[in-house]
Residue frames relative to the residue before (quaternion, step in Angstrom):
aa qw qx qy qz dx dy dz
M 1.0000 0.0000 0.0000 0.0000 0.00 0.00 0.00
N 0.3204 -0.7756 0.5039 0.2046 3.61 -0.70 1.03
R 0.7230 -0.4587 0.2913 0.4265 3.52 -1.30 0.25
M 0.6506 0.5279 -0.3361 0.4302 3.60 0.94 -0.84
T 0.6429 0.5209 -0.3268 0.4566 3.57 1.01 -0.83
K 0.6368 0.5348 -0.3250 0.4505 3.57 0.96 -0.93
F 0.6782 0.4908 -0.3084 0.4517 3.58 0.90 -0.91
T 0.6369 0.5411 -0.3299 0.4390 3.54 1.00 -0.88
L 0.6562 0.5093 -0.3085 0.4635 3.57 0.95 -0.89
L 0.6512 0.5192 -0.3170 0.4538 3.58 0.95 -0.89
F 0.6516 0.5193 -0.3234 0.4486 3.55 0.99 -0.85
I 0.6560 0.5162 -0.3149 0.4518 3.58 0.97 -0.91
V 0.6465 0.5124 -0.3200 0.4659 3.59 0.96 -0.89
T 0.6578 0.5164 -0.3095 0.4525 3.59 0.91 -0.90
L 0.6486 0.5365 -0.3148 0.4387 3.54 0.98 -0.93
F 0.7177 0.4437 -0.2653 0.4665 3.58 0.81 -1.00
T 0.5892 0.5553 -0.3725 0.4536 3.61 1.12 -0.58
G 0.6674 0.5019 -0.2995 0.4614 3.56 0.94 -0.89
M 0.6507 0.5106 -0.3200 0.4620 3.56 1.04 -0.80
A 0.6609 0.5223 -0.3133 0.4385 3.56 0.98 -0.86
C 0.7166 0.4497 -0.2512 0.4703 3.54 0.95 -0.88
G 0.3167 -0.7618 0.5091 0.2453 3.58 1.17 -0.49
L 0.4996 0.6582 -0.4102 0.3860 3.56 1.17 0.63
S 0.3960 -0.6982 0.5424 0.2480 3.54 -1.13 0.64
A 0.6198 -0.5393 0.4080 0.3982 3.55 -1.29 0.36
P 0.5678 -0.6029 0.4256 0.3647 3.59 -1.12 0.62
A 0.6403 -0.5704 0.3568 0.3707 3.51 -1.16 0.64
H 0.6917 0.4956 -0.3011 0.4304 3.59 0.98 -0.72
L 0.7631 0.2523 -0.1790 0.5674 3.61 1.24 -0.10
P 0.0454 -0.8431 0.5356 0.0172 3.60 0.49 1.15
E 0.5692 -0.5839 0.4465 0.3684 3.55 -1.21 0.50
L 0.5085 -0.6263 0.4906 0.3294 3.55 -1.12 0.68
P 0.5467 -0.6052 0.4450 0.3700 3.60 -1.01 0.69
P 0.5259 -0.6349 0.4468 0.3473 3.62 -1.00 0.69
I 0.3913 -0.6858 0.5601 0.2508 3.56 -1.13 0.67
T 0.0587 -0.8505 0.5223 -0.0177 3.54 -0.39 1.20
V 0.8052 0.1385 -0.0720 0.5721 3.61 1.04 -0.62
P 0.4792 -0.6583 0.4845 0.3198 3.57 -1.06 0.65
N 0.3706 -0.6924 0.5717 0.2374 3.52 -1.26 0.48
P 0.5029 -0.6811 0.4271 0.3173 3.63 -0.81 0.87
T 0.6120 0.5130 -0.3706 0.4742 3.60 1.14 -0.37
T 0.3855 -0.7422 0.5079 0.2062 3.55 -1.21 0.35
L 0.4901 -0.6860 0.4884 0.2249 3.49 -1.37 0.28
V 0.6286 -0.4891 0.4303 0.4248 3.54 -1.26 0.36
G 0.2296 0.7862 -0.5501 0.1629 3.59 -0.80 0.90
P 0.5967 -0.5664 0.4209 0.3821 3.58 -1.21 0.40
P 0.6930 -0.4602 0.3288 0.4472 3.63 -1.20 0.32
G 0.8268 0.1893 -0.1605 0.5048 3.55 -0.93 0.95
F 0.4003 0.7572 -0.4482 0.2561 3.57 1.28 0.09
F 0.7849 0.2014 -0.0995 0.5774 3.55 1.07 -0.79
D 0.7319 -0.3780 0.3237 0.4654 3.50 -1.35 0.05
E 0.4790 -0.7056 0.4428 0.2768 3.57 -0.77 1.03
T 0.6128 0.5531 -0.3593 0.4353 3.61 1.20 -0.33
A 0.5718 0.5981 -0.3829 0.4107 3.58 1.25 -0.31
T 0.5471 -0.5999 0.4655 0.3523 3.54 -1.17 0.58
P 0.4126 -0.7394 0.4628 0.2624 3.62 -0.60 1.07
F 0.3663 -0.6976 0.5734 0.2245 3.54 -1.06 0.79
P 0.5314 -0.6383 0.4285 0.3556 3.65 -0.87 0.75
A 0.5638 -0.5997 0.4555 0.3391 3.54 -1.18 0.64
L 0.7339 -0.3822 0.3038 0.4722 3.56 -1.29 0.10
V 0.4324 -0.7105 0.4949 0.2516 3.55 -0.84 0.99
P 0.3434 -0.7436 0.5236 0.2344 3.63 -0.64 1.01
V 0.3278 -0.7171 0.5789 0.2076 3.56 -1.08 0.72
T 0.2168 -0.8233 0.5147 0.1014 3.56 -0.39 1.21
D 0.6353 0.4880 -0.3283 0.5005 3.57 1.18 -0.51
T 0.0066 -0.8269 0.5607 -0.0433 3.61 -0.47 1.14
P 0.0592 -0.8235 0.5641 0.0119 3.58 0.33 1.20
T 0.5362 -0.5880 0.4794 0.3700 3.55 -1.16 0.44
S 0.5246 -0.6363 0.4637 0.3239 3.55 -1.06 0.75
S 0.1081 0.7866 -0.5966 0.1166 3.55 -0.68 1.10
V 0.3310 -0.7365 0.5594 0.1872 3.54 -1.25 0.44
S 0.4167 -0.7020 0.5200 0.2511 3.56 -0.88 0.96
V 0.7283 -0.3657 0.3118 0.4884 3.56 -1.32 -0.04
A 0.0855 -0.8259 0.5573 -0.0090 3.59 -0.84 0.99
P 0.1873 -0.7934 0.5716 0.0929 3.61 -0.02 1.24
E 0.4118 -0.7037 0.5240 0.2463 3.57 -1.17 0.59
Y 0.1038 -0.7826 0.6131 0.0289 3.54 -1.07 0.86
S 0.1591 -0.7770 0.6034 0.0831 3.56 -1.06 0.79
F 0.0997 -0.7819 0.6150 0.0214 3.54 -0.94 1.01
S 0.7784 -0.3336 0.2146 0.4867 3.62 -1.10 -0.40
W 0.8157 0.0887 -0.0116 0.5715 3.58 0.80 -1.05
L 0.7320 0.3920 -0.2002 0.5201 3.58 1.23 0.13
R 0.0005 0.7417 -0.6708 -0.0006 3.51 -1.08 0.90
L 0.1918 0.7841 -0.5713 0.1486 3.57 -0.88 0.91
Q 0.4355 -0.6465 0.5538 0.2928 3.52 -1.36 0.22
I 0.1622 -0.7911 0.5861 0.0658 3.58 -0.83 1.01
P 0.3500 -0.7466 0.5215 0.2195 3.62 -0.40 1.14
T 0.5313 -0.6485 0.4394 0.3225 3.57 -0.97 0.80
G 0.6104 0.5492 -0.3503 0.4507 3.59 1.19 -0.41
V 0.6578 0.4821 -0.2999 0.4949 3.59 1.28 -0.26
A 0.7799 -0.1849 0.1830 0.5693 3.59 0.73 -1.06
G 0.5291 -0.6491 0.4569 0.2999 3.53 -1.30 0.28
G 0.7824 -0.1755 0.1227 0.5848 3.57 1.28 -0.11
G 0.3499 -0.7306 0.5406 0.2271 3.54 -1.22 -0.42
L 0.2186 -0.7559 0.6066 0.1131 3.53 -1.24 0.57
S 0.2470 -0.8005 0.5334 0.1170 3.58 -0.58 1.18
N 0.0136 -0.7623 0.6470 0.0025 3.51 -1.16 0.76
V 0.2196 -0.7561 0.6029 0.1286 3.58 -0.67 1.10
I 0.2284 -0.8189 0.5211 0.0760 3.54 -0.43 1.32
P 0.4412 -0.6919 0.4964 0.2832 3.64 -0.75 0.96
G 0.5680 -0.6113 0.4363 0.3367 3.55 -1.17 0.59
V 0.1689 -0.7496 0.6322 0.0995 3.55 -1.25 0.61
N 0.2685 -0.7961 0.5270 0.1281 3.57 -0.49 1.21
P 0.5754 -0.5793 0.4365 0.3779 3.59 -1.16 0.51
S 0.1892 0.7454 -0.6288 0.1149 3.55 -1.12 0.73
Q 0.6542 -0.5233 0.3645 0.4065 3.56 -1.25 0.26
D 0.6804 0.4766 -0.2866 0.4773 3.58 1.23 -0.33
V 0.6679 0.4778 -0.2848 0.4945 3.59 1.31 -0.03
A 0.4378 -0.6832 0.5173 0.2719 3.57 -0.87 0.93
P 0.6102 -0.5920 0.3717 0.3730 3.63 -0.98 0.73
W 0.6917 0.4869 -0.2883 0.4487 3.59 1.01 -0.77
E 0.6265 0.5344 -0.3462 0.4495 3.60 1.25 -0.06
V 0.5358 0.6353 -0.3997 0.3867 3.60 1.27 -0.28
A 0.2832 0.7320 -0.5818 0.2133 3.58 -0.88 0.99
P 0.4583 -0.6519 0.5120 0.3207 3.59 -1.15 0.48
L 0.7002 -0.3557 0.3583 0.5049 3.56 -1.29 -0.14
H 0.1520 0.7937 -0.5712 0.1436 3.59 -0.73 1.02
E 0.4440 -0.6834 0.5108 0.2738 3.55 -1.28 0.27
E 0.0943 -0.7599 0.6422 0.0339 3.51 -1.10 0.87
V 0.1105 -0.7947 0.5959 0.0343 3.56 -0.67 1.12
A 0.1943 -0.7700 0.6013 0.0882 3.56 -0.68 1.16
L 0.3260 -0.7333 0.5603 0.2051 3.57 -0.79 1.00
T 0.2417 -0.7959 0.5451 0.1049 3.55 -0.64 1.15
G 0.8055 0.2017 -0.1770 0.5284 3.56 -1.08 0.72
Y 0.1782 0.8278 -0.5139 0.1374 3.56 1.10 0.73
A 0.6469 -0.5787 0.3543 0.3480 3.55 -1.18 0.70
L 0.7637 0.2559 -0.1561 0.5717 3.60 1.17 -0.53
S 0.0702 -0.7690 0.6327 0.0579 3.56 -1.20 0.54
G 0.7661 0.3809 -0.2618 0.4466 3.55 -1.24 0.36
T 0.4707 0.6620 -0.4545 0.3657 3.59 1.19 0.38
F 0.6637 -0.5090 0.3567 0.4160 3.60 -1.25 0.34
H 0.7618 0.2805 -0.1554 0.5629 3.58 0.97 -0.88
E 0.3376 -0.6962 0.5896 0.2316 3.55 -1.25 0.48
A 0.5587 -0.6242 0.4340 0.3315 3.57 -1.13 0.69
R 0.1426 0.7971 -0.5628 0.1661 3.57 -0.46 1.25
I 0.1182 -0.7271 0.6685 0.1023 3.52 -1.30 0.58
Y 0.1487 -0.8049 0.5736 0.0333 3.57 -0.77 1.12
I 0.1137 -0.7609 0.6356 0.0637 3.57 -1.07 0.80
Y 0.0393 -0.8152 0.5771 -0.0289 3.58 -0.56 1.21
P 0.3722 -0.6780 0.5754 0.2659 3.62 -1.02 0.73
V 0.4217 -0.7635 0.4279 0.2369 3.58 -0.44 1.22
H 0.6918 0.4946 -0.3047 0.4289 3.60 0.77 -0.98
E 0.6609 0.4987 -0.3080 0.4687 3.59 0.95 -0.82
F 0.6490 0.5090 -0.3164 0.4686 3.58 1.00 -0.82
T 0.6511 0.5217 -0.3145 0.4527 3.59 0.97 -0.86
A 0.6263 0.5417 -0.3391 0.4465 3.58 1.03 -0.74
M 0.6908 0.4552 -0.2690 0.4932 3.58 1.11 -0.68
E 0.7968 0.0616 0.0305 0.6003 3.54 1.02 -0.91
P 0.3333 -0.8032 0.4570 0.1867 3.63 -0.08 1.29
T 0.5932 0.5823 -0.3853 0.4007 3.62 1.05 -0.53
V 0.5472 0.5964 -0.4067 0.4236 3.59 1.19 -0.37
G 0.6319 0.5252 -0.3261 0.4675 3.58 1.02 -0.80
E 0.6370 0.5154 -0.3216 0.4745 3.57 1.05 -0.77
R 0.6586 0.4970 -0.3131 0.4703 3.58 0.94 -0.84
A 0.6401 0.5252 -0.3279 0.4549 3.59 0.99 -0.82
A 0.6443 0.5097 -0.3229 0.4699 3.59 0.99 -0.80
E 0.6408 0.5168 -0.3194 0.4693 3.60 1.00 -0.81
L 0.6614 0.5031 -0.3055 0.4649 3.57 0.97 -0.88
Q 0.6403 0.5322 -0.3232 0.4498 3.58 0.97 -0.83
I 0.6502 0.4990 -0.3092 0.4823 3.59 0.98 -0.83
L 0.6332 0.5375 -0.3222 0.4543 3.57 0.99 -0.86
L 0.6914 0.4790 -0.2761 0.4652 3.57 0.91 -0.93
Q 0.6426 0.5131 -0.3225 0.4688 3.58 1.11 -0.62
N 0.7470 0.4094 -0.2175 0.4764 3.58 0.90 -0.94
K 0.1889 -0.8192 0.5150 0.1674 3.56 1.22 -0.52
S 0.0607 0.8323 -0.5436 0.0901 3.52 0.82 1.03
A 0.3171 -0.7497 0.5528 0.1786 3.56 -1.04 0.82
D 0.6694 0.4641 -0.2839 0.5059 3.60 1.27 -0.31
L 0.1068 0.8366 -0.5187 0.1403 3.55 0.07 1.33
D 0.2043 -0.7394 0.6276 0.1327 3.53 -1.07 0.84
S 0.7886 -0.0565 0.0755 0.6076 3.56 1.11 -0.74
V 0.2672 -0.7273 0.6106 0.1636 3.54 -1.37 0.26
P 0.5212 -0.6103 0.4779 0.3570 3.64 -0.94 0.79
F 0.0834 -0.8396 0.5340 -0.0542 3.54 -0.74 1.13
L 0.0031 -0.7210 0.6926 0.0202 3.48 -1.27 0.73
P 0.5309 -0.1199 -0.8381 -0.0371 1.59 -2.27 1.15
F 0.6295 -0.4869 0.4221 0.4341 3.56 -1.34 0.08
W 0.0403 -0.7832 0.6203 0.0097 3.55 -1.00 0.88
N 0.4062 -0.6747 0.5508 0.2764 3.55 -1.21 0.49
A 0.5956 0.4731 -0.3809 0.5257 3.52 0.82 1.15
G 0.3372 -0.7567 0.5296 0.1827 3.56 -1.24 0.38
Q 0.5614 -0.5804 0.4696 0.3571 3.55 -1.25 0.48
V 0.1259 -0.8083 0.5727 0.0527 3.57 -0.85 0.96
F 0.7971 0.1637 -0.0302 0.5805 3.58 1.27 -0.24
L 0.0453 0.7815 -0.6211 0.0376 3.58 -1.05 0.76
A 0.0931 0.7984 -0.5855 0.1052 3.58 -0.80 1.03
M 0.8572 0.2190 -0.1438 0.4434 3.54 -1.38 0.39
P 0.1850 0.7983 -0.5580 0.1311 3.65 0.77 0.86
V 0.0503 0.7746 -0.6271 0.0657 3.57 -0.98 0.93
Y 0.3469 -0.7290 0.5559 0.1979 3.57 -0.95 0.92
L 0.0505 -0.8046 0.5911 -0.0270 3.55 -0.87 1.04
E 0.2661 -0.7280 0.6030 0.1886 3.54 -1.23 0.51
F 0.1461 -0.7463 0.6365 0.1290 3.54 -1.18 0.64
Q 0.7989 -0.3706 0.1591 0.4462 3.59 -1.25 0.15
N 0.8227 0.0714 -0.0317 0.5630 3.61 0.93 -0.77
G 0.7774 0.2367 -0.1937 0.5496 3.54 0.96 0.88
S 0.3091 -0.7288 0.5746 0.2078 3.54 -1.28 -0.30
G 0.0082 -0.8025 0.5963 -0.0158 3.54 -1.26 0.37
I 0.3769 -0.6846 0.5690 0.2560 3.51 -1.35 -0.21
R 0.1544 -0.7610 0.6213 0.1049 3.53 -1.00 0.85
Y 0.0859 0.7709 -0.6263 0.0786 3.53 -1.22 0.61
L 0.4116 -0.6596 0.5546 0.2966 3.55 -1.28 0.24
T 0.0476 0.8180 -0.5664 0.0883 3.56 -0.93 0.87
Q 0.1458 -0.7389 0.6427 0.1407 3.50 -1.39 0.07
Y 0.1915 -0.7665 0.6049 0.0998 3.56 -1.04 0.83
G 0.0794 0.8099 -0.5784 0.0573 3.55 -1.13 0.55
Q 0.4197 -0.6718 0.5494 0.2659 3.52 -1.37 0.15
S 0.7615 0.1759 -0.1450 0.6068 3.56 1.28 0.12
T 0.5910 -0.5757 0.4350 0.3607 3.55 -1.31 0.26
V 0.1521 0.7923 -0.5677 0.1638 3.56 -0.33 1.27
P 0.6403 -0.5314 0.3771 0.4066 3.61 -1.19 0.36
I 0.5174 -0.5838 0.5196 0.3485 3.56 -1.23 0.52
N 0.0610 0.8317 -0.5394 0.1167 3.56 -0.71 1.07
N 0.6202 -0.5889 0.3875 0.3441 3.56 -1.21 0.55
H 0.5828 0.5722 -0.3870 0.4281 3.60 1.15 -0.33
G 0.7939 0.3191 -0.1496 0.4956 3.58 1.05 -0.76
L 0.5315 0.6493 -0.4035 0.3649 3.60 1.23 -0.35
F 0.0956 0.8050 -0.5837 0.0452 3.60 -0.98 0.78
Y 0.4713 -0.6140 0.5639 0.2879 3.49 -1.40 0.45
S 0.0873 -0.7924 0.6032 0.0259 3.55 -0.78 1.06
F 0.0427 -0.7454 0.6635 0.0489 3.53 -1.15 0.73
Q 0.0239 -0.7794 0.6256 -0.0247 3.54 -0.83 1.07
G 0.1687 0.8169 -0.5279 0.1597 3.58 -0.55 1.14
L 0.2753 -0.7371 0.5968 0.1573 3.52 -1.37 0.29
T 0.4829 -0.6097 0.5256 0.3447 3.54 -1.16 0.55
T 0.6819 -0.5196 0.3282 0.3966 3.56 -1.20 0.56
D 0.7210 0.4272 -0.2504 0.4848 3.59 1.02 -0.76
G 0.5098 -0.6865 0.3969 0.3336 3.60 1.27 0.06
S 0.4715 0.7161 -0.4183 0.2998 3.59 1.25 0.11
Y 0.8091 0.1973 -0.0693 0.5493 3.59 1.04 -0.74
W 0.2216 -0.7253 0.6404 0.1217 3.49 -1.20 0.80
V 0.1208 -0.7780 0.6132 0.0631 3.58 -0.85 0.98
S 0.0314 -0.7864 0.6164 -0.0251 3.53 -0.92 1.00
A 0.0881 -0.7841 0.6133 0.0351 3.56 -0.89 0.98
V 0.0672 -0.7487 0.6591 0.0220 3.54 -1.04 0.92
L 0.1080 0.8207 -0.5353 0.1679 3.55 -0.16 1.36
P 0.3756 -0.7520 0.4910 0.2287 3.61 -0.38 1.19
V 0.0281 -0.7693 0.6381 0.0149 3.55 -1.16 0.74
N 0.1928 -0.7517 0.6194 0.1190 3.53 -1.29 0.51
H 0.0331 -0.7626 0.6429 0.0642 3.52 -1.31 0.40
P 0.5414 -0.6695 0.3940 0.3217 3.62 -0.88 0.88
S 0.6290 0.5484 -0.3478 0.4274 3.62 1.16 -0.32
I 0.6652 0.5076 -0.2903 0.4644 3.60 1.26 -0.31
Q 0.5242 -0.6392 0.4522 0.3349 3.58 -1.00 0.79
P 0.6176 -0.6259 0.3330 0.3404 3.60 -1.04 0.74
T 0.8089 0.0320 0.0180 0.5869 3.61 0.90 -0.88
Y 0.6747 -0.5207 0.3309 0.4051 3.57 -1.23 0.36
D 0.7690 0.3559 -0.1857 0.4976 3.60 1.11 -0.61
N 0.6900 0.4277 -0.2879 0.5080 3.59 1.21 0.37
P 0.4427 -0.5110 -0.6799 0.2840 1.48 0.23 2.52
L 0.4789 -0.5884 0.5458 0.3557 3.52 -1.39 0.05
P 0.6216 -0.5418 0.3926 0.4073 3.60 -1.15 0.41
A 0.5397 -0.6116 0.4660 0.3429 3.56 -1.17 0.59
D 0.7775 0.1431 -0.0609 0.6094 3.56 1.10 -0.75
M 0.2637 -0.8161 0.4929 0.1465 3.58 -0.03 1.29
E 0.6303 0.5368 -0.3445 0.4426 3.60 0.97 -0.76
Q 0.6720 0.4772 -0.2950 0.4834 3.59 0.95 -0.86
F 0.6155 0.5560 -0.3344 0.4473 3.57 1.05 -0.79
M 0.6732 0.4872 -0.2969 0.4704 3.58 0.90 -0.89
A 0.6524 0.5243 -0.3173 0.4459 3.57 0.99 -0.80
D 0.7789 0.3120 -0.1442 0.5245 3.58 1.06 -0.79
Y 0.2503 0.8233 -0.4866 0.1507 3.57 1.22 0.44
E 0.6337 0.5327 -0.3510 0.4377 3.61 0.94 -0.72
A 0.6446 0.5045 -0.3237 0.4746 3.61 0.97 -0.80
Y 0.6294 0.5389 -0.3219 0.4582 3.57 1.05 -0.78
T 0.7043 0.4474 -0.2825 0.4732 3.61 0.80 -0.96
D 0.5845 0.5575 -0.3730 0.4565 3.61 1.10 -0.57
M 0.6598 0.5067 -0.3065 0.4625 3.58 0.98 -0.82
I 0.6483 0.5032 -0.3176 0.4750 3.59 0.96 -0.86
R 0.6353 0.5420 -0.3207 0.4470 3.57 0.96 -0.90
A 0.6746 0.4965 -0.2976 0.4581 3.59 0.85 -0.97
G 0.6563 0.5178 -0.3157 0.4489 3.57 1.01 -0.78
L 0.6841 0.4854 -0.2912 0.4600 3.59 0.92 -0.85
E 0.6765 0.5241 -0.3108 0.4135 3.58 0.93 -0.84
G 0.6655 0.4785 -0.3227 0.4733 3.58 1.21 -0.14
Q 0.5704 0.6224 -0.3680 0.3898 3.58 1.28 0.02
P 0.5527 -0.5962 0.4568 0.3610 3.61 -1.12 0.61
L 0.5796 -0.6143 0.4086 0.3461 3.57 -1.04 0.78
D 0.6942 0.4747 -0.2827 0.4613 3.59 1.04 -0.71
S 0.5474 0.5987 -0.4154 0.4115 3.61 1.23 0.04
F 0.5926 0.5283 -0.3663 0.4853 3.59 1.31 -0.08
S 0.2065 -0.7527 0.6083 0.1442 3.54 -1.25 0.45
P 0.4560 -0.3529 -0.7846 0.2280 1.48 -1.11 2.26
S 0.7033 -0.4665 0.3300 0.4229 3.55 -1.30 0.30
V 0.4514 -0.6759 0.5112 0.2793 3.57 -0.89 0.94
A 0.5893 0.5674 -0.3677 0.4423 3.59 1.12 -0.61
E 0.6782 0.4749 -0.2953 0.4768 3.59 0.98 -0.79
L 0.6214 0.5201 -0.3439 0.4745 3.59 1.06 -0.66
D 0.6250 0.5312 -0.3325 0.4654 3.59 1.03 -0.78
A 0.6663 0.5068 -0.3065 0.4530 3.58 0.89 -0.95
M 0.6303 0.5316 -0.3299 0.4596 3.58 1.03 -0.77
M 0.6635 0.4963 -0.3051 0.4694 3.59 0.93 -0.87
Q 0.6712 0.5114 -0.2960 0.4476 3.58 0.95 -0.83
S 0.6513 0.5283 -0.3178 0.4425 3.61 1.16 -0.46
M 0.5034 0.7137 -0.4022 0.2747 3.61 1.22 -0.32
L 0.0656 -0.7113 0.6966 0.0667 3.48 -1.33 0.64
I 0.0950 -0.8455 0.5253 -0.0131 3.60 -0.56 1.17
G 0.5584 0.5594 -0.4748 0.3870 3.54 -1.01 0.92
P 0.6845 -0.4512 0.3375 0.4625 3.61 -1.19 0.22
L 0.2298 -0.8209 0.5146 0.0922 3.56 -0.60 1.15
G 0.4340 -0.7070 0.4654 0.3085 3.60 1.21 -0.24
P 0.7172 -0.4422 0.3106 0.4401 3.57 -1.30 0.01
């Protein structure tokens, strides 16, 4: 099953789940506006991707400045279940919030179910105005599995992935639950932190087939502590000058053709990003990696 098929199935399941429950999307993840009219401008695409009469969109912009990957000063911060170093080039600090548990019920959307967990908001983050906010989540795996058994299945899948270090990835087990699906995955790298390991990658989630864009692109880290007790998830917006600013600037000249060839389009974007220096992203992917590698996870005490 290819990536496009997987996404289509996930979208259909999500759509019918929402209809069955009669629940609206959470405020922090609003639905994307429907695409109703084509835009006369065109989208990044492989040769022959769009109607030949359309004005061609320039290819991915090459980054000619190739600085060596370096990490700025990184003060250490301690929260309830998380200690890490935050490079000043990434954020100015962090604010911890211990979120009360939400049990499953007919009045609760599936993506709202979670046990007591910690959410660390990175303050003074390098980017603002993006679709996602910079967050690091720490979930107790056993408690989450007791509430929602699929979490245990995802944790087992993630553990196998981290052990095998597969290079051929269509998707990565992800938390928190969202009412949207992964439409893109690039630059996967396995990293170790002080008491565990994980995988980082760049991705975009959506409820419809839209262009990869700097408003929605983010750095994801999904990892487990060595003892399997905690799942750490990072959602950290990133930008790159080769990517269009928003999903609708521009829209494809031919939306039907774009949807039909979406896998070829994302393959092209992926190949372009994977050849770029880590420091050409904002914030630097090298600095985000260093921050993830500095983590110590678990109850830290007073």
